[in-house]
C-alpha positions as CSV (number, residue, x, y, z in Angstrom):
1,X,118.6,115.9,83.7
2,X,120.8,114.2,86.3
3,X,123.3,115.6,88.8
4,X,125.1,113.1,91.0
5,X,122.4,110.7,92.3
6,X,119.4,113.0,91.6
7,X,117.5,113.5,88.4
8,X,114.8,115.8,87.1
9,X,112.0,114.6,84.8
10,X,111.5,117.6,82.6
11,X,108.8,116.4,80.2
12,X,106.8,113.2,79.5
13,X,104.1,113.4,76.9
14,X,101.9,111.1,75.0
15,X,99.7,112.3,72.1
16,X,96.0,112.7,73.2
17,X,94.8,110.1,70.7
18,X,97.4,107.6,72.1
19,X,96.7,108.0,75.8
20,X,95.3,105.3,78.1
21,X,97.1,102.6,76.0
22,X,100.0,101.9,78.4
23,X,102.5,104.1,76.5
24,X,103.0,106.5,79.4
25,X,103.8,103.6,81.7
26,X,106.3,102.2,79.3
27,X,108.0,105.6,79.0
28,X,108.2,106.0,82.7
29,X,109.5,102.4,83.2
30,X,112.2,103.1,80.7
31,X,113.0,106.5,82.2
32,X,113.3,105.0,85.7
33,X,115.5,102.0,84.4
34,X,117.8,104.4,82.5
35,X,118.1,106.7,85.5
36,X,119.0,103.7,87.7
37,X,121.6,102.5,85.2
38,X,123.2,105.9,85.5
39,X,123.3,105.8,89.3
40,X,120.3,108.1,89.9
41,X,118.5,107.1,93.1
42,X,116.1,110.1,93.4
43,X,113.9,111.5,90.7
44,X,111.9,114.7,90.9
45,X,109.2,116.2,88.7
46,X,106.5,118.9,88.7
47,X,103.1,118.1,87.4
48,X,100.1,120.4,86.9
49,X,97.7,120.0,89.9
50,X,94.8,119.8,87.5
51,X,96.2,116.9,85.5
52,X,94.8,113.8,87.2
53,X,95.9,111.4,84.4
54,X,99.5,112.4,84.8
55,X,99.3,112.4,88.6
56,X,97.9,108.8,88.4
57,X,100.7,107.7,86.1
58,X,103.4,109.2,88.3
59,X,101.9,107.6,91.5
60,X,101.7,104.3,89.7
61,X,105.4,104.7,88.9
62,X,106.3,105.1,92.5
63,X,106.3,108.9,92.8
64,X,104.9,110.6,96.0
65,X,103.9,114.2,96.4
66,X,106.5,116.2,98.4
67,X,105.3,119.7,98.0
68,X,103.4,122.3,96.0
69,X,104.7,125.2,93.8
70,X,102.1,127.9,94.0
71,X,101.1,129.4,90.6
72,X,103.9,127.5,88.9
73,X,102.0,127.5,85.7
74,X,101.3,131.2,85.6
75,X,99.7,131.3,82.2
76,X,97.1,128.8,83.5
77,X,96.9,130.2,87.0
78,X,97.6,126.7,88.3
79,X,99.8,125.1,91.0
80,X,102.3,122.3,90.4
81,X,102.7,119.3,92.6
82,X,106.3,118.4,93.3
83,X,106.7,114.7,93.3
84,X,109.7,112.4,94.1
85,X,110.6,108.8,93.5
86,X,113.4,107.1,95.5
87,X,114.9,103.8,94.7
């Protein structure tokens, strides 16, 4: 979702059996490239604090943590890390 020069990454998912094969990196690279082509200079996302694989992927893609949303995933009783990437 993009508004002006900011975008929100709503969902990125790779099937469990296909993880750790570079697919997530390829998806993020394409997402970032497409956003840039559309004039988006800042991307935001929320990621479950207990998902180290996803956090690693996002950091590798240039995202940094900018905040925490307490109990964002109510059904899991888990916080979300707010992350941003600026180009």
